[in-house]
TIVO-2410 file (N, C-alpha, C; in nm, 3 decimals):
# residues 118
REC num residu      c1      c2      c3 atome chaine
REC   1      Q   9.304   8.478   8.359     N      A
REC   1      Q   9.405   8.476   8.253    CA      A
REC   1      Q   9.502   8.593   8.267     C      A
REC   2      V   9.621   8.574   8.215     N      A
REC   2      V   9.724   8.677   8.218    CA      A
REC   2      V   9.771   8.702   8.075     C      A
REC   3      Q   9.782   8.828   8.039     N      A
REC   3      Q   9.835   8.865   7.908    CA      A
REC   3      Q   9.971   8.931   7.926     C      A
REC   4      L  10.064   8.891   7.842     N      A
REC   4      L  10.200   8.945   7.847    CA      A
REC   4      L  10.234   9.007   7.711     C      A
REC   5      V  10.282   9.129   7.712     N      A
REC   5      V  10.316   9.198   7.589    CA      A
REC   5      V  10.459   9.249   7.599     C      A
REC   6      E  10.546   9.198   7.512     N      A
REC   6      E  10.686   9.240   7.510    CA      A
REC   6      E  10.706   9.358   7.416     C      A
REC   7      S  10.811   9.434   7.444     N      A
REC   7      S  10.852   9.542   7.356    CA      A
REC   7      S  11.001   9.567   7.378     C      A
REC   8      G  11.060   9.640   7.286     N      A
REC   8      G  11.198   9.682   7.303    CA      A
REC   8      G  11.300   9.608   7.219     C      A
REC   9      G  11.257   9.509   7.145     N      A
REC   9      G  11.351   9.439   7.059    CA      A
REC   9      G  11.397   9.526   6.944     C      A
REC  10      G  11.499   9.479   6.873     N      A
REC  10      G  11.548   9.554   6.759    CA      A
REC  10      G  11.680   9.503   6.709     C      A
REC  11      L  11.741   9.583   6.622     N      A
REC  11      L  11.869   9.549   6.563    CA      A
REC  11      L  11.976   9.640   6.623     C      A
REC  12      V  12.080   9.578   6.680     N      A
REC  12      V  12.189   9.654   6.739    CA      A
REC  12      V  12.322   9.591   6.695     C      A
REC  13      Q  12.429   9.665   6.717     N      A
REC  13      Q  12.560   9.611   6.687    CA      A
REC  13      Q  12.618   9.544   6.810     C      A
REC  14      A  12.710   9.453   6.787     N      A
REC  14      A  12.776   9.385   6.897    CA      A
REC  14      A  12.840   9.487   6.990     C      A
REC  15      G  12.823   9.464   7.120     N      A
REC  15      G  12.876   9.553   7.221    CA      A
REC  15      G  12.777   9.658   7.270     C      A
REC  16      E  12.669   9.675   7.197     N      A
REC  16      E  12.569   9.774   7.236    CA      A
REC  16      E  12.470   9.715   7.336     C      A
REC  17      S  12.377   9.799   7.379     N      A
REC  17      S  12.280   9.759   7.481    CA      A
REC  17      S  12.138   9.770   7.427     C      A
REC  18      L  12.048   9.699   7.494     N      A
REC  18      L  11.907   9.700   7.458    CA      A
REC  18      L  11.829   9.667   7.584     C      A
REC  19      R  11.712   9.726   7.601     N      A
REC  19      R  11.627   9.691   7.715    CA      A
REC  19      R  11.492   9.642   7.665     C      A
REC  20      L  11.458   9.524   7.709     N      A
REC  20      L  11.328   9.466   7.678    CA      A
REC  20      L  11.232   9.493   7.794     C      A
REC  21      S  11.106   9.512   7.759     N      A
REC  21      S  11.002   9.530   7.860    CA      A
REC  21      S  10.890   9.429   7.836     C      A
REC  22      C  10.825   9.390   7.943     N      A
REC  22      C  10.712   9.299   7.933    CA      A
REC  22      C  10.604   9.347   8.029     C      A
REC  23      A  10.494   9.391   7.972     N      A
REC  23      A  10.382   9.441   8.053    CA      A
REC  23      A  10.280   9.330   8.072     C      A
REC  24      A  10.244   9.307   8.196     N      A
REC  24      A  10.146   9.203   8.229    CA      A
REC  24      A  10.012   9.267   8.261     C      A
REC  25      S   9.906   9.202   8.220     N      A
REC  25      S   9.771   9.249   8.251    CA      A
REC  25      S   9.682   9.128   8.275     C      A
REC  26      G   9.565   9.155   8.330     N      A
REC  26      G   9.473   9.046   8.359    CA      A
REC  26      G   9.482   9.006   8.506     C      A
REC  27      S   9.483   8.879   8.531     N      A
REC  27      S   9.485   8.826   8.668    CA      A
REC  27      S   9.626   8.828   8.724     C      A
REC  28      I   9.677   8.949   8.747     N      A
REC  28      I   9.816   8.965   8.789    CA      A
REC  28      I   9.842   8.897   8.922     C      A
REC  29      G   9.745   8.899   9.009     N      A
REC  29      G   9.764   8.840   9.141    CA      A
REC  29      G   9.789   8.692   9.139     C      A
REC  30      S   9.767   8.628   9.026     N      A
REC  30      S   9.785   8.483   9.018    CA      A
REC  30      S   9.926   8.443   8.980     C      A
REC  31      I  10.015   8.538   8.953     N      A
REC  31      I  10.150   8.503   8.911    CA      A
REC  31      I  10.252   8.551   9.012     C      A
REC  32      N  10.366   8.481   9.017     N      A
REC  32      N  10.474   8.531   9.099    CA      A
REC  32      N  10.602   8.540   9.018     C      A
REC  33      T  10.662   8.431   8.976     N      A
REC  33      T  10.787   8.437   8.902    CA      A
REC  33      T  10.763   8.475   8.757     C      A
REC  34      M  10.846   8.566   8.710     N      A
REC  34      M  10.845   8.604   8.570    CA      A
REC  34      M  10.983   8.579   8.513     C      A
REC  35      A  10.987   8.560   8.383     N      A
REC  35      A  11.114   8.521   8.322    CA      A
REC  35      A  11.123   8.567   8.178     C      A
REC  36      W  11.244   8.565   8.128     N      A
REC  36      W  11.271   8.586   7.987    CA      A
REC  36      W  11.333   8.459   7.931     C      A
REC  37      Y  11.276   8.413   7.822     N      A
REC  37      Y  11.331   8.301   7.746    CA      A
REC  37      Y  11.375   8.354   7.610     C      A
REC  38      R  11.457   8.278   7.541     N      A
REC  38      R  11.492   8.312   7.404    CA      A
REC  38      R  11.499   8.184   7.321     C      A
REC  39      Q  11.475   8.202   7.194     N      A
REC  39      Q  11.476   8.087   7.104    CA      A
REC  39      Q  11.533   8.126   6.969     C      A
REC  40      V  11.625   8.046   6.923     N      A
REC  40      V  11.680   8.058   6.789    CA      A
REC  40      V  11.613   7.951   6.703     C      A
REC  41      S  11.582   7.988   6.582     N      A
REC  41      S  11.512   7.895   6.492    CA      A
REC  41      S  11.585   7.761   6.486     C      A
REC  42      G  11.511   7.654   6.511     N      A
REC  42      G  11.568   7.521   6.504    CA      A
REC  42      G  11.630   7.472   6.633     C      A
REC  43      K  11.630   7.558   6.735     N      A
REC  43      K  11.688   7.520   6.864    CA      A
REC  43      K  11.582   7.527   6.972     C      A
REC  44      Q  11.614   7.465   7.085     N      A
REC  44      Q  11.521   7.463   7.197    CA      A
REC  44      Q  11.516   7.600   7.264     C      A
REC  45      R  11.399   7.632   7.317     N      A
REC  45      R  11.384   7.757   7.390    CA      A
REC  45      R  11.469   7.751   7.516     C      A
REC  46      E  11.536   7.861   7.547     N      A
REC  46      E  11.631   7.866   7.658    CA      A
REC  46      E  11.586   7.969   7.761     C      A
REC  47      L  11.590   7.930   7.888     N      A
REC  47      L  11.561   8.025   7.996    CA      A
REC  47      L  11.682   8.117   8.014     C      A
REC  48      V  11.661   8.246   7.998     N      A
REC  48      V  11.767   8.344   8.008    CA      A
REC  48      V  11.779   8.397   8.150     C      A
REC  49      A  11.668   8.437   8.207     N      A
REC  49      A  11.670   8.495   8.341    CA      A
REC  49      A  11.530   8.487   8.401     C      A
REC  50      S  11.526   8.481   8.532     N      A
REC  50      S  11.397   8.479   8.601    CA      A
REC  50      S  11.405   8.565   8.726     C      A
REC  51      I  11.288   8.609   8.772     N      A
REC  51      I  11.282   8.691   8.892    CA      A
REC  51      I  11.154   8.659   8.967     C      A
REC  52      T  11.167   8.638   9.097     N      A
REC  52      T  11.050   8.610   9.177    CA      A
REC  52      T  10.982   8.739   9.220     C      A
REC  53      L  10.867   8.725   9.283     N      A
REC  53      L  10.792   8.842   9.330    CA      A
REC  53      L  10.874   8.922   9.431     C      A
REC  54      S  10.957   8.852   9.508     N      A
REC  54      S  11.039   8.918   9.609    CA      A
REC  54      S  11.170   8.972   9.553     C      A
REC  55      G  11.196   8.945   9.424     N      A
REC  55      G  11.315   9.001   9.362    CA      A
REC  55      G  11.434   8.909   9.350     C      A
REC  56      R  11.417   8.783   9.386     N      A
REC  56      R  11.528   8.690   9.371    CA      A
REC  56      R  11.546   8.656   9.224     C      A
REC  57      T  11.670   8.664   9.176     N      A
REC  57      T  11.698   8.647   9.034    CA      A
REC  57      T  11.784   8.526   9.006     C      A
REC  58      N  11.776   8.482   8.882     N      A
REC  58      N  11.857   8.369   8.836    CA      A
REC  58      N  11.887   8.392   8.689     C      A
REC  59      Y  12.010   8.354   8.648     N      A
REC  59      Y  12.053   8.378   8.511    CA      A
REC  59      Y  12.119   8.254   8.453     C      A
REC  60      V  12.108   8.239   8.323     N      A
REC  60      V  12.186   8.138   8.255    CA      A
REC  60      V  12.330   8.188   8.251     C      A
REC  61      D  12.424   8.097   8.256     N      A
REC  61      D  12.565   8.136   8.266    CA      A
REC  61      D  12.610   8.229   8.153     C      A
REC  62      S  12.558   8.208   8.035     N      A
REC  62      S  12.605   8.284   7.919    CA      A
REC  62      S  12.572   8.432   7.923     C      A
REC  63      V  12.478   8.471   8.009     N      A
REC  63      V  12.440   8.614   8.016    CA      A
REC  63      V  12.471   8.676   8.151     C      A
REC  64      R  12.512   8.594   8.247     N      A
REC  64      R  12.538   8.648   8.381    CA      A
REC  64      R  12.649   8.753   8.374     C      A
REC  65      G  12.623   8.868   8.436     N      A
REC  65      G  12.717   8.978   8.432    CA      A
REC  65      G  12.694   9.075   8.318     C      A
REC  66      R  12.614   9.036   8.219     N      A
REC  66      R  12.582   9.124   8.107    CA      A
REC  66      R  12.435   9.165   8.106     C      A
REC  67      F  12.350   9.074   8.146     N      A
REC  67      F  12.205   9.100   8.148    CA      A
REC  67      F  12.157   9.119   8.291     C      A
REC  68      T  12.056   9.203   8.306     N      A
REC  68      T  11.994   9.224   8.436    CA      A
REC  68      T  11.844   9.220   8.422     C      A
REC  69      I  11.781   9.132   8.498     N      A
REC  69      I  11.635   9.126   8.500    CA      A
REC  69      I  11.584   9.203   8.621     C      A
REC  70      S  11.476   9.277   8.603     N      A
REC  70      S  11.417   9.351   8.713    CA      A
REC  70      S  11.267   9.359   8.691     C      A
REC  71      R  11.197   9.398   8.794     N      A
REC  71      R  11.052   9.411   8.779    CA      A
REC  71      R  11.002   9.527   8.861     C      A
REC  72      D  10.898   9.589   8.810     N      A
REC  72      D  10.829   9.697   8.879    CA      A
REC  72      D  10.689   9.644   8.907     C      A
REC  73      N  10.668   9.599   9.030     N      A
REC  73      N  10.541   9.536   9.063    CA      A
REC  73      N  10.424   9.635   9.058     C      A
REC  74      A  10.453   9.761   9.080     N      A
REC  74      A  10.347   9.862   9.074    CA      A
REC  74      A  10.299   9.881   8.930     C      A
REC  75      K  10.389   9.858   8.835     N      A
REC  75      K  10.354   9.873   8.694    CA      A
REC  75      K  10.328   9.739   8.627     C      A
REC  76      N  10.342   9.630   8.704     N      A
REC  76      N  10.323   9.495   8.649    CA      A
REC  76      N  10.410   9.473   8.526     C      A
REC  77      T  10.533   9.516   8.537     N      A
REC  77      T  10.624   9.510   8.423    CA      A
REC  77      T  10.757   9.448   8.465     C      A
REC  78      V  10.811   9.364   8.378     N      A
REC  78      V  10.943   9.307   8.400    CA      A
REC  78      V  11.032   9.353   8.286     C      A
REC  79      Y  11.159   9.376   8.319     N      A
REC  79      Y  11.254   9.428   8.223    CA      A
REC  79      Y  11.372   9.333   8.208     C      A
REC  80      L  11.437   9.343   8.094     N      A
REC  80      L  11.563   9.273   8.074    CA      A
REC  80      L  11.660   9.373   8.011     C      A
REC  81      Q  11.753   9.418   8.093     N      A
REC  81      Q  11.857   9.508   8.044    CA      A
REC  81      Q  11.970   9.422   7.990     C      A
REC  82      M  12.000   9.439   7.864     N      A
REC  82      M  12.103   9.358   7.797    CA      A
REC  82      M  12.219   9.448   7.756     C      A
REC  83      N  12.333   9.427   7.817     N      A
REC  83      N  12.453   9.503   7.785    CA      A
REC  83      N  12.556   9.414   7.718     C      A
REC  84      S  12.651   9.478   7.652     N      A
REC  84      S  12.761   9.404   7.586    CA      A
REC  84      S  12.707   9.289   7.501     C      A
REC  85      L  12.611   9.323   7.418     N      A
REC  85      L  12.545   9.219   7.339    CA      A
REC  85      L  12.642   9.153   7.243     C      A
REC  86      K  12.621   9.023   7.224     N      A
REC  86      K  12.705   8.943   7.137    CA      A
REC  86      K  12.620   8.887   7.022     C      A
REC  87      L  12.687   8.844   6.917     N      A
REC  87      L  12.616   8.788   6.803    CA      A
REC  87      L  12.527   8.671   6.846     C      A
REC  88      E  12.577   8.594   6.941     N      A
REC  88      E  12.503   8.476   6.984    CA      A
REC  88      E  12.382   8.507   7.071     C      A
REC  89      D  12.362   8.635   7.103     N      A
REC  89      D  12.240   8.675   7.175    CA      A
REC  89      D  12.123   8.694   7.080     C      A
REC  90      T  12.149   8.689   6.951     N      A
REC  90      T  12.042   8.703   6.853    CA      A
REC  90      T  11.940   8.592   6.870     C      A
REC  91      A  11.814   8.630   6.889     N      A
REC  91      A  11.708   8.532   6.913    CA      A
REC  91      A  11.574   8.603   6.923     C      A
REC  92      L  11.470   8.524   6.929     N      A
REC  92      L  11.337   8.575   6.961    CA      A
REC  92      L  11.321   8.561   7.112     C      A
REC  93      Y  11.298   8.672   7.178     N      A
REC  93      Y  11.290   8.675   7.324    CA      A
REC  93      Y  11.144   8.676   7.368     C      A
REC  94      Y  11.113   8.585   7.460     N      A
REC  94      Y  10.978   8.571   7.511    CA      A
REC  94      Y  10.973   8.605   7.660     C      A
REC  95      C  10.868   8.670   7.699     N      A
REC  95      C  10.838   8.691   7.839    CA      A
REC  95      C  10.746   8.578   7.884     C      A
REC  96      A  10.767   8.531   8.006     N      A
REC  96      A  10.685   8.422   8.059    CA      A
REC  96      A  10.655   8.447   8.206     C      A
REC  97      A  10.546   8.389   8.252     N      A
REC  97      A  10.508   8.403   8.392    CA      A
REC  97      A  10.446   8.273   8.442     C      A
REC  98      K  10.459   8.251   8.571     N      A
REC  98      K  10.398   8.130   8.625    CA      A
REC  98      K  10.334   8.156   8.760     C      A
REC  99      R  10.239   8.074   8.791     N      A
REC  99      R  10.169   8.081   8.918    CA      A
REC  99      R  10.252   8.013   9.026     C      A
REC 100      P  10.235   8.049   9.150     N      A
REC 100      P  10.318   7.990   9.256    CA      A
REC 100      P  10.292   7.843   9.283     C      A
REC 101      V  10.180   7.790   9.239     N      A
REC 101      V  10.149   7.651   9.272    CA      A
REC 101      V  10.197   7.552   9.168     C      A
REC 102      V  10.254   7.602   9.059     N      A
REC 102      V  10.299   7.512   8.953    CA      A
REC 102      V  10.446   7.535   8.924     C      A
REC 103      S  10.509   7.439   8.856     N      A
REC 103      S  10.652   7.450   8.827    CA      A
REC 103      S  10.680   7.495   8.685     C      A
REC 104      Y  10.578   7.510   8.603     N      A
REC 104      Y  10.600   7.545   8.463    CA      A
REC 104      Y  10.546   7.685   8.437     C      A
REC 105      Y  10.597   7.747   8.332     N      A
REC 105      Y  10.550   7.878   8.291    CA      A
REC 105      Y  10.427   7.862   8.203     C      A
REC 106      G  10.315   7.907   8.253     N      A
REC 106      G  10.190   7.886   8.182    CA      A
REC 106      G  10.143   8.003   8.099     C      A
REC 107      Y  10.209   8.117   8.116     N      A
REC 107      Y  10.170   8.237   8.042    CA      A
REC 107      Y  10.289   8.286   7.960     C      A
REC 108      W  10.262   8.317   7.834     N      A
REC 108      W  10.368   8.357   7.742    CA      A
REC 108      W  10.327   8.478   7.660     C      A
REC 109      G  10.426   8.562   7.629     N      A
REC 109      G  10.404   8.671   7.536    CA      A
REC 109      G  10.425   8.623   7.394     C      A
REC 110      Q  10.413   8.717   7.300     N      A
REC 110      Q  10.423   8.681   7.158    CA      A
REC 110      Q  10.568   8.682   7.108     C      A
REC 111      G  10.656   8.740   7.188     N      A
REC 111      G  10.798   8.743   7.151    CA      A
REC 111      G  10.839   8.873   7.085     C      A
REC 112      T  10.965   8.909   7.107     N      A
REC 112      T  11.022   9.027   7.043    CA      A
REC 112      T  11.161   8.989   6.992     C      A
REC 113      Q  11.190   9.028   6.869     N      A
REC 113      Q  11.314   8.986   6.804    CA      A
REC 113      Q  11.430   9.077   6.845     C      A
REC 114      V  11.540   9.013   6.882     N      A
REC 114      V  11.665   9.084   6.908    CA      A
REC 114      V  11.768   9.032   6.809     C      A
REC 115      T  11.824   9.122   6.731     N      A
REC 115      T  11.925   9.085   6.633    CA      A
REC 115      T  12.052   9.166   6.660     C      A
REC 116      V  12.162   9.094   6.679     N      A
REC 116      V  12.290   9.159   6.705    CA      A
REC 116      V  12.379   9.137   6.583     C      A
REC 117      S  12.427   9.246   6.526     N      A
REC 117      S  12.511   9.237   6.407    CA      A
REC 117      S  12.655   9.275   6.440     C      A
REC 118      S  12.745   9.233   6.355     N      A
REC 118      S  12.888   9.262   6.378    CA      A
REC 118      S  12.928   9.393   6.316     C      A
***
């Protein structure tokens, strides 16, 4: 099993920055790609960014150029640096991880709230 614990959420004003962290523990060797999702109440969960074990990244168009996903494999931690935050970035952000043999994210954190105010 893999446990994921997010931190770093909070309340910021539009245009400011925030960095989310996700610490993984447990059977770390069983995961490769890690990702950040976000969800607004009443809407579908959205994949924000992902990063493979080798560092290849992918972003949803709405955050590309503003958000940066990174990982420290020695610390088993993935980060999401969020710059130039917008009101529409307000959501509950989840960390997720998946094993290399499957296509879905099977491990999830509890979520951390990001609220952007005007």
